[in-house]
DSSP file (Angstrom, degrees, kcal/mol; ACC not computed):
  #  RESIDUE AA STRUCTURE BP1 BP2  ACC     N-H-->O    O-->H-N    N-H-->O    O-->H-N    TCO  KAPPA ALPHA  PHI   PSI    X-CA   Y-CA   Z-CA
    1    1 A M              0   0    0      0, 0.0     2,-0.1     0, 0.0     0, 0.0   0.000 360.0 360.0 360.0 139.4   -2.1   -9.5   33.2
    2    2 A R        -     0   0    0      1,-0.1     2,-0.1     2,-0.1     0, 0.0  -0.469 360.0-123.7 -78.5 150.4   -4.1   -8.0   30.4
    3    3 A N     >  -     0   0    0     -2,-0.1     4,-2.1     1,-0.1     5,-0.2  -0.347  32.3 -95.1 -86.2 175.0   -6.0  -10.3   28.1
    4    4 A F  H  > S+     0   0    0      1,-0.2     4,-2.9     2,-0.2     5,-0.2   0.895 122.2  54.1 -58.7 -44.2   -5.6  -10.4   24.3
    5    5 A S  H  > S+     0   0    0      1,-0.2     4,-2.3     2,-0.2    -1,-0.2   0.891 109.3  48.4 -60.6 -40.7   -8.5   -7.9   23.6
    6    6 A E  H  > S+     0   0    0      2,-0.2     4,-2.0     1,-0.2    -1,-0.2   0.912 112.9  47.7 -66.0 -41.8   -7.0   -5.3   25.9
    7    7 A K  H  X S+     0   0    0     -4,-2.1     4,-2.4     2,-0.2    -2,-0.2   0.910 111.5  51.1 -63.6 -42.5   -3.5   -5.7   24.3
    8    8 A E  H  X S+     0   0    0     -4,-2.9     4,-2.6     1,-0.2    -2,-0.2   0.911 109.0  50.2 -63.5 -42.6   -5.1   -5.5   20.9
    9    9 A R  H  X S+     0   0    0     -4,-2.3     4,-2.4     1,-0.2    -1,-0.2   0.891 110.1  51.7 -61.8 -39.0   -6.9   -2.3   21.8
   10   10 A G  H  X S+     0   0    0     -4,-2.0     4,-2.2     2,-0.2    -2,-0.2   0.912 110.5  47.6 -63.2 -43.1   -3.7   -0.8   23.1
   11   11 A C  H  X S+     0   0    0     -4,-2.4     4,-2.5     2,-0.2    -2,-0.2   0.923 112.5  48.8 -63.4 -45.1   -1.9   -1.6   19.9
   12   12 A E  H  X S+     0   0    0     -4,-2.6     4,-2.7     1,-0.2     5,-0.2   0.900 110.4  51.1 -63.2 -40.6   -4.6   -0.1   17.7
   13   13 A A  H  X S+     0   0    0     -4,-2.4     4,-1.7     1,-0.2    -1,-0.2   0.916 111.6  47.4 -63.1 -42.7   -4.7    3.0   19.9
   14   14 A A  H  X S+     0   0    0     -4,-2.2     4,-0.9     2,-0.2    -2,-0.2   0.908 113.1  49.7 -64.0 -41.6   -0.9    3.4   19.5
   15   15 A F  H >X S+     0   0    0     -4,-2.5     3,-0.7     1,-0.2     4,-0.7   0.947 113.3  44.1 -62.7 -49.9   -1.2    2.8   15.7
   16   16 A F  H 3< S+     0   0    0     -4,-2.7     3,-0.2     1,-0.2    -1,-0.2   0.767 112.2  52.8 -71.5 -24.7   -4.0    5.3   15.1
   17   17 A S  H 3< S+     0   0    0     -4,-1.7    -1,-0.2    -5,-0.2    -2,-0.2   0.657 106.3  54.4 -82.6 -14.6   -2.4    8.0   17.3
   18   18 A A  H << S+     0   0    0     -4,-0.9    -1,-0.2    -3,-0.7    -2,-0.2   0.596  98.7 117.3 -96.5 -11.7    1.0    7.9   15.5
   19   19 A G     <  +     0   0    0     -4,-0.7     2,-0.2    -3,-0.2    56,-0.1   0.108  24.1 108.9 -71.7-171.6   -0.1    8.5   11.9
   20   20 A P        -     0   0    0      0, 0.0    56,-1.9     0, 0.0     2,-0.3   0.545  61.6-153.3 -73.4 159.9   -0.5    9.5    9.2
   21   21 A Y  E     -A   75   0A   0     54,-0.2     2,-0.4    -2,-0.2    54,-0.2  -0.785   9.9-165.9-106.0 147.4    1.6    6.8    7.6
   22   22 A W  E     -A   74   0A   0     52,-3.1    52,-2.3    -2,-0.3     2,-0.6  -0.979  16.2-154.3-134.6 143.2    3.4    7.1    4.3
   23   23 A H  E     -A   73   0A   0     89,-0.5     2,-0.5    -2,-0.4    50,-0.2  -0.958  19.8-170.1-114.4 109.9    5.1    4.8    1.9
   24   24 A L  E     +A   72   0A   0     48,-3.2    48,-2.7    -2,-0.6     2,-0.4  -0.848  10.8 168.4 -97.8 132.8    7.8    6.5    0.0
   25   25 A C  E     -AB  71 111A   0     86,-1.8    86,-3.2    -2,-0.5    46,-0.2  -0.997  23.7-142.7-141.6 145.3    9.3    4.8   -3.0
   26   26 A T        -     0   0    0     44,-1.8     2,-0.1    -2,-0.4    82,-0.1  -0.768  36.1 -95.9-102.3 151.5   11.6    6.1   -5.7
   27   27 A P        -     0   0    0      0, 0.0     4,-0.1     0, 0.0    -1,-0.1  -0.424  31.1-169.9 -68.8 137.8   11.3    4.9   -9.3
   28   28 A G  S >  S+     0   0    0     -2,-0.1     3,-0.6     2,-0.1    80,-0.0   0.750  75.6  66.4 -96.1 -28.8   13.7    2.1  -10.2
   29   29 A K  T 3  S+     0   0    0      1,-0.2    -1,-0.1     0, 0.0    40,-0.0   0.882 106.2  41.2 -63.7 -38.6   13.2    2.0  -14.0
   30   30 A E  T 3  S+     0   0    0     77,-0.1     2,-0.3     2,-0.0    -1,-0.2   0.567 102.5  86.5 -86.8  -8.4   14.8    5.4  -14.6
   31   31 A M    <   -     0   0    0     -3,-0.6     2,-0.1    -4,-0.1     3,-0.1  -0.675  65.0-141.8-100.1 145.6   17.6    5.1  -12.1
   32   32 A S        -     0   0    0     -2,-0.3     2,-0.2    72,-0.3    71,-0.1  -0.377  53.6 -60.2 -87.3 179.5   21.0    3.6  -12.5
   33   33 A I        +     0   0    0      1,-0.2    35,-0.2    -2,-0.1    -1,-0.1  -0.409  53.2 168.1 -67.8 128.7   22.7    1.6   -9.8
   34   34 A I  S    S+     0   0    0     33,-3.1     2,-0.8     1,-0.3    34,-0.2   0.790  70.9  46.7-102.3 -49.8   23.2    3.6   -6.5
   35   35 A F        +     0   0    0     32,-2.2    -1,-0.3    31,-0.3    34,-0.1  -0.850  62.8 158.1-103.0 105.4   24.1    0.8   -4.1
   36   36 A R        +     0   0    0     -2,-0.8     2,-0.2    -3,-0.1    -1,-0.2   0.779  58.6   7.0 -99.7 -32.0   26.8   -1.4   -5.7
   37   37 A D  S  > S-     0   0    0     30,-0.1     4,-2.2     1,-0.0     3,-0.4  -0.792  88.0 -78.8-144.4-177.2   28.6   -3.1   -2.8
   38   38 A E  H  > S+     0   0    0     -2,-0.2     4,-2.6     1,-0.2     5,-0.2   0.861 124.2  54.0 -59.7 -38.0   28.5   -3.6    0.9
   39   39 A S  H  > S+     0   0    0      2,-0.2     4,-2.2     1,-0.2    -1,-0.2   0.871 108.1  50.5 -67.6 -34.8   30.1   -0.2    1.7
   40   40 A D  H  > S+     0   0    0     -3,-0.4     4,-2.5     2,-0.2    -2,-0.2   0.925 112.6  46.2 -66.1 -43.6   27.4    1.6   -0.4
   41   41 A Y  H  X S+     0   0    0     -4,-2.2     4,-2.4     2,-0.2    -2,-0.2   0.896 111.4  52.2 -65.9 -38.9   24.7   -0.3    1.5
   42   42 A R  H  X S+     0   0    0     -4,-2.6     4,-2.3    -5,-0.2    -1,-0.2   0.920 110.2  48.6 -62.2 -42.8   26.4    0.4    4.8
   43   43 A Y  H  X S+     0   0    0     -4,-2.2     4,-3.1     1,-0.2    -2,-0.2   0.926 110.4  51.6 -61.6 -43.9   26.5    4.1    3.9
   44   44 A G  H  X S+     0   0    0     -4,-2.5     4,-2.0     2,-0.2    -2,-0.2   0.886 110.0  48.6 -61.4 -40.2   22.8    4.0    2.9
   45   45 A M  H  X S+     0   0    0     -4,-2.4     4,-1.5     2,-0.2    -1,-0.2   0.925 114.8  44.8 -65.1 -44.6   21.8    2.4    6.3
   46   46 A T  H  X S+     0   0    0     -4,-2.3     4,-2.7     1,-0.2    -2,-0.2   0.894 110.7  54.9 -65.6 -39.9   23.8    5.0    8.2
   47   47 A L  H  X S+     0   0    0     -4,-3.1     4,-2.8     1,-0.2     5,-0.3   0.891 103.4  55.1 -61.4 -40.2   22.5    7.8    6.1
   48   48 A M  H  X S+     0   0    0     -4,-2.0     4,-1.8     1,-0.2    -1,-0.2   0.924 111.2  44.8 -59.0 -44.4   18.9    6.8    6.9
   49   49 A A  H  X S+     0   0    0     -4,-1.5     4,-1.5     2,-0.2    -2,-0.2   0.925 113.4  49.9 -66.2 -45.1   19.7    7.0   10.6
   50   50 A R  H  X S+     0   0    0     -4,-2.7     4,-1.3     1,-0.2    -2,-0.2   0.915 112.0  47.4 -61.0 -44.0   21.5   10.4   10.2
   51   51 A C  H  X S+     0   0    0     -4,-2.8     4,-1.4     1,-0.2    -1,-0.2   0.856 107.2  56.3 -68.7 -34.2   18.7   11.9    8.2
   52   52 A S  H  < S+     0   0    0     -4,-1.8     6,-0.3    -5,-0.3    -1,-0.2   0.836 105.9  52.1 -67.2 -29.3   16.1   10.7   10.7
   53   53 A L  H  < S+     0   0    0     -4,-1.5    -1,-0.2     1,-0.2    -2,-0.2   0.827 106.9  53.2 -71.3 -31.4   18.0   12.6   13.4
   54   54 A E  H  < S+     0   0    0     -4,-1.3    -2,-0.2     1,-0.3    -1,-0.2   0.757 118.6  35.3 -75.0 -24.3   17.9   15.7   11.3
   55   55 A V  S >< S+     0   0    0     -4,-1.4     3,-1.5     1,-0.1    -1,-0.3  -0.677  71.5 168.1-126.1  75.6   14.1   15.5   10.9
   56   56 A P  T 3   +     0   0    0      0, 0.0    -1,-0.1     0, 0.0    -3,-0.1   0.558  61.3  81.8 -71.7  -6.0   13.0   14.1   14.3
   57   57 A A  T 3  S+     0   0    0     -3,-0.1     2,-0.3    23,-0.1    20,-0.3   0.625  87.1  66.1 -74.4 -11.0    9.3   14.9   13.6
   58   58 A I  S <  S-     0   0    0     -3,-1.5     2,-0.5    -6,-0.3    18,-0.2  -0.769  70.7-146.1-108.6 157.8    9.0   11.7   11.6
   59   59 A R  E     -C   75   0A   0     16,-2.3    16,-2.2    -2,-0.3     2,-0.6  -0.988  10.4-144.7-119.7 126.0    9.3    8.0   12.6
   60   60 A I  E     +C   74   0A   0     -2,-0.5    14,-0.3    14,-0.2     3,-0.1  -0.810  20.1 176.1 -89.3 121.4   10.8    5.5   10.2
   61   61 A L  E     -     0   0A   0     12,-2.8     2,-0.3    -2,-0.6    13,-0.2   0.807  65.3 -14.3 -93.8 -35.9    9.0    2.2   10.7
   62   62 A A  E     -C   73   0A   0     11,-1.7    11,-3.2     2,-0.0    -1,-0.4  -0.974  60.1-178.6-162.2 152.4   10.7    0.2    7.9
   63   63 A F  E     -C   72   0A   0     -2,-0.3     2,-0.4     9,-0.2     9,-0.2  -0.988  10.6-157.3-154.7 157.0   12.8    0.8    4.9
   64   64 A T  E     -C   71   0A   0      7,-2.5     7,-2.2    -2,-0.3     2,-0.7  -0.994   8.7-151.5-136.6 127.7   14.5   -1.2    2.1
   65   65 A L  E     -C   70   0A   0     -2,-0.4     5,-0.2     5,-0.2     2,-0.2  -0.893  18.2-172.8 -97.6 117.9   17.5   -0.2    0.1
   66   66 A M        -     0   0    0      3,-2.8   -31,-0.3    -2,-0.7   -32,-0.1  -0.568  40.9 -99.2 -99.7 171.4   17.4   -1.7   -3.4
   67   67 A S  S    S+     0   0    0      1,-0.2   -33,-3.1    -2,-0.2   -32,-2.2   0.862 118.2  13.6 -62.7 -34.4   20.3   -1.4   -5.8
   68   68 A N  S    S+     0   0    0    -35,-0.2     2,-0.3   -34,-0.2    -1,-0.2   0.344 131.9  17.9-125.7   6.1   18.7    1.5   -7.7
   69   69 A H        -     0   0    0    -34,-0.1    -3,-2.8   -38,-0.0     2,-0.3  -0.953  63.1-135.9-160.9 178.4   15.8    2.7   -5.6
   70   70 A L  E     - C   0  65A   0     -2,-0.3   -44,-1.8    -5,-0.2     2,-0.4  -0.963   1.7-148.2-144.7 161.2   14.4    2.6   -2.0
   71   71 A H  E     -AC  25  64A   0     -7,-2.2    -7,-2.5    -2,-0.3     2,-0.4  -0.992  16.0-176.8-128.4 136.6   11.2    2.1    0.0
   72   72 A I  E     -AC  24  63A   0    -48,-2.7   -48,-3.2    -2,-0.4     2,-0.5  -0.996  12.1-163.7-136.3 130.2   10.5    3.9    3.3
   73   73 A V  E     +AC  23  62A   0    -11,-3.2   -12,-2.8    -2,-0.4   -11,-1.7  -0.971  32.8 149.7-109.9 122.0    7.4    3.4    5.5
   74   74 A C  E     -AC  22  60A   0    -52,-2.3   -52,-3.1    -2,-0.5     2,-0.3  -0.899  36.2-132.5-145.7 170.7    7.2    6.3    8.0
   75   75 A S  E     +AC  21  59A   0    -16,-2.2   -16,-2.3    -2,-0.3     2,-0.3  -0.953  50.8  79.5-130.0 152.4    4.8    8.4   10.0
   76   76 A G  S    S-     0   0    0    -56,-1.9   -18,-0.1    -2,-0.3     2,-0.1  -0.829  81.4 -35.4 142.9 179.8    4.5   12.1   10.5
   77   77 A K     >  -     0   0    0    -20,-0.3     4,-2.3    -2,-0.3     3,-0.3  -0.416  55.5-120.6 -69.5 147.6    3.2   15.2    8.7
   78   78 A E  H  > S+     0   0    0      1,-0.2     4,-2.6     2,-0.2     5,-0.2   0.884 112.7  55.0 -57.9 -40.5    3.6   15.2    5.0
   79   79 A S  H  > S+     0   0    0      1,-0.2     4,-2.0     2,-0.2    -1,-0.2   0.885 109.7  47.0 -62.7 -37.6    5.7   18.3    5.0
   80   80 A D  H  > S+     0   0    0     -3,-0.3     4,-2.6     2,-0.2    -1,-0.2   0.883 110.7  52.1 -69.8 -38.1    8.1   16.7    7.5
   81   81 A V  H  X S+     0   0    0     -4,-2.3     4,-2.2     2,-0.2    -2,-0.2   0.915 111.2  47.2 -63.7 -42.8    8.3   13.5    5.4
   82   82 A R  H  X S+     0   0    0     -4,-2.6     4,-2.2     2,-0.2    -2,-0.2   0.890 111.0  51.5 -66.3 -38.7    9.1   15.5    2.3
   83   83 A Q  H  X S+     0   0    0     -4,-2.0     4,-2.2    -5,-0.2    -2,-0.2   0.927 108.8  51.5 -62.2 -44.8   11.8   17.5    4.2
   84   84 A F  H  X S+     0   0    0     -4,-2.6     4,-2.5     1,-0.2    -2,-0.2   0.927 109.4  49.9 -56.8 -46.3   13.3   14.2    5.3
   85   85 A F  H  X S+     0   0    0     -4,-2.2     4,-3.2     1,-0.2    -1,-0.2   0.901 108.9  51.5 -63.4 -40.1   13.4   12.9    1.8
   86   86 A E  H  X S+     0   0    0     -4,-2.2     4,-2.4     2,-0.2    -1,-0.2   0.890 110.2  49.0 -65.0 -38.1   15.1   16.1    0.5
   87   87 A V  H  X S+     0   0    0     -4,-2.2     4,-2.2     2,-0.2    -2,-0.2   0.938 114.5  46.1 -63.1 -46.2   17.8   15.8    3.2
   88   88 A L  H  X S+     0   0    0     -4,-2.5     4,-2.5     1,-0.2     5,-0.2   0.924 112.8  49.7 -60.7 -46.7   18.3   12.2    2.3
   89   89 A R  H  X S+     0   0    0     -4,-3.2     4,-2.5     1,-0.2    -2,-0.2   0.916 110.9  49.3 -60.4 -45.6   18.4   12.9   -1.5
   90   90 A H  H  X S+     0   0    0     -4,-2.4     4,-2.2     1,-0.2    -1,-0.2   0.930 114.1  44.5 -61.8 -47.0   20.9   15.7   -1.0
   91   91 A K  H  X S+     0   0    0     -4,-2.2     4,-2.2     2,-0.2    -1,-0.2   0.868 113.8  49.7 -68.9 -36.2   23.3   13.6    1.1
   92   92 A L  H  X S+     0   0    0     -4,-2.5     4,-2.4     2,-0.2    -1,-0.2   0.892 110.3  51.0 -69.0 -39.3   23.0   10.6   -1.2
   93   93 A Y  H  X S+     0   0    0     -4,-2.5     4,-2.3    -5,-0.2    -2,-0.2   0.929 110.6  49.1 -60.6 -45.1   23.7   12.7   -4.2
   94   94 A R  H  X S+     0   0    0     -4,-2.2     4,-2.5     1,-0.2    -2,-0.2   0.907 110.1  51.3 -63.1 -41.5   26.8   14.2   -2.5
   95   95 A Y  H  X S+     0   0    0     -4,-2.2     4,-2.0     1,-0.2    -1,-0.2   0.936 110.6  48.1 -60.1 -46.9   28.0   10.7   -1.6
   96   96 A C  H  <>S+     0   0    0     -4,-2.4     5,-2.9     1,-0.2    -1,-0.2   0.884 111.9  50.2 -63.4 -37.9   27.6    9.5   -5.2
   97   97 A S  H ><5S+     0   0    0     -4,-2.3     3,-1.0     1,-0.2    -1,-0.2   0.918 111.7  47.3 -65.1 -43.2   29.5   12.5   -6.5
   98   98 A L  H 3<5S+     0   0    0     -4,-2.5    -2,-0.2     1,-0.2    -1,-0.2   0.795 113.7  47.2 -70.2 -28.5   32.3   12.0   -4.0
   99   99 A T  T 3<5S-     0   0    0     -4,-2.0    -1,-0.2    -5,-0.2    -2,-0.2   0.278 114.2-117.5 -97.1  10.5   32.6    8.3   -4.9
  100  100 A H  T < 5 +     0   0    0     -3,-1.0     2,-0.6     1,-0.2    -3,-0.2   0.821  57.8 155.8  60.4  36.5   32.5    9.1   -8.6
  101  101 A K      < -     0   0    0     -5,-2.9     2,-1.6    -6,-0.2    -1,-0.2  -0.834  42.1-138.3 -91.8 127.4   29.3    7.2   -9.3
  102  102 A D        +     0   0    0     -2,-0.6     2,-0.5     2,-0.0   -69,-0.1  -0.633  43.8 153.9 -87.5  83.6   27.6    8.5  -12.4
  103  103 A V        -     0   0    0     -2,-1.6     2,-0.6   -10,-0.1    -2,-0.1  -0.959  39.6-140.0-116.2 121.0   24.0    8.4  -11.1
  104  104 A G        -     0   0    0     -2,-0.5     3,-0.4     1,-0.1   -72,-0.3  -0.706  16.7-173.6 -79.5 120.4   21.5   10.8  -12.5
  105  105 A F    >   +     0   0    0     -2,-0.6     3,-1.0     1,-0.2    -1,-0.1   0.337  58.5  98.1 -98.5   7.0   19.3   12.1   -9.7
  106  106 A S  T 3  S+     0   0    0      1,-0.3    -1,-0.2     3,-0.0   -75,-0.1   0.857  91.6  41.1 -64.2 -32.4   16.8   14.0  -11.7
  107  107 A G  T 3  S+     0   0    0     -3,-0.4     2,-2.1   -77,-0.2    -1,-0.3   0.426  84.7 106.4 -92.4   1.1   14.3   11.0  -11.5
  108  108 A F    <   +     0   0    0     -3,-1.0    -1,-0.1   -82,-0.1   -82,-0.1  -0.503  48.7 131.6 -84.5  74.6   15.1   10.3   -7.9
  109  109 A R        -     0   0    0     -2,-2.1     2,-0.3   -84,-0.1   -84,-0.0  -0.925  57.8-107.3-124.6 148.0   11.9   11.7   -6.5
  110  110 A P        -     0   0    0      0, 0.0     2,-0.6     0, 0.0   -84,-0.2  -0.551  14.1-150.8 -81.8 139.5    9.5   10.0   -4.0
  111  111 A N  B      B   25   0A   0    -86,-3.2   -86,-1.8    -2,-0.3     0, 0.0  -0.942 360.0 360.0 -94.4 123.7    6.2    8.6   -4.9
  112  112 A I              0   0    0     -2,-0.6   -89,-0.5   -88,-0.2    -1,-0.1   0.391 360.0 360.0-108.7 360.0    4.1    8.9   -1.8
């Protein structure tokens, strides 16, 4: 069995080999409500998984869907992370349009 120091070195090696890491967040002040009820949040969770399959070069480590914005912690090249966000943004915009939610998406851009 490995000791704590060996396990810690293994974790650090895995962490440093998987980066770079990014925290994407969208502005909440300028946005109206996107996720209003359980079905909207369920769609958002499923959408996150679907978009990650479309851009497999990134790894999503954690994310939070807030009512009017989101946070995503992921790893991968910046260009892939931006591509992932654009896929997510497009599909979320289409969902809001189809469900007749009046959400202005002009400010829905990631701060990285």
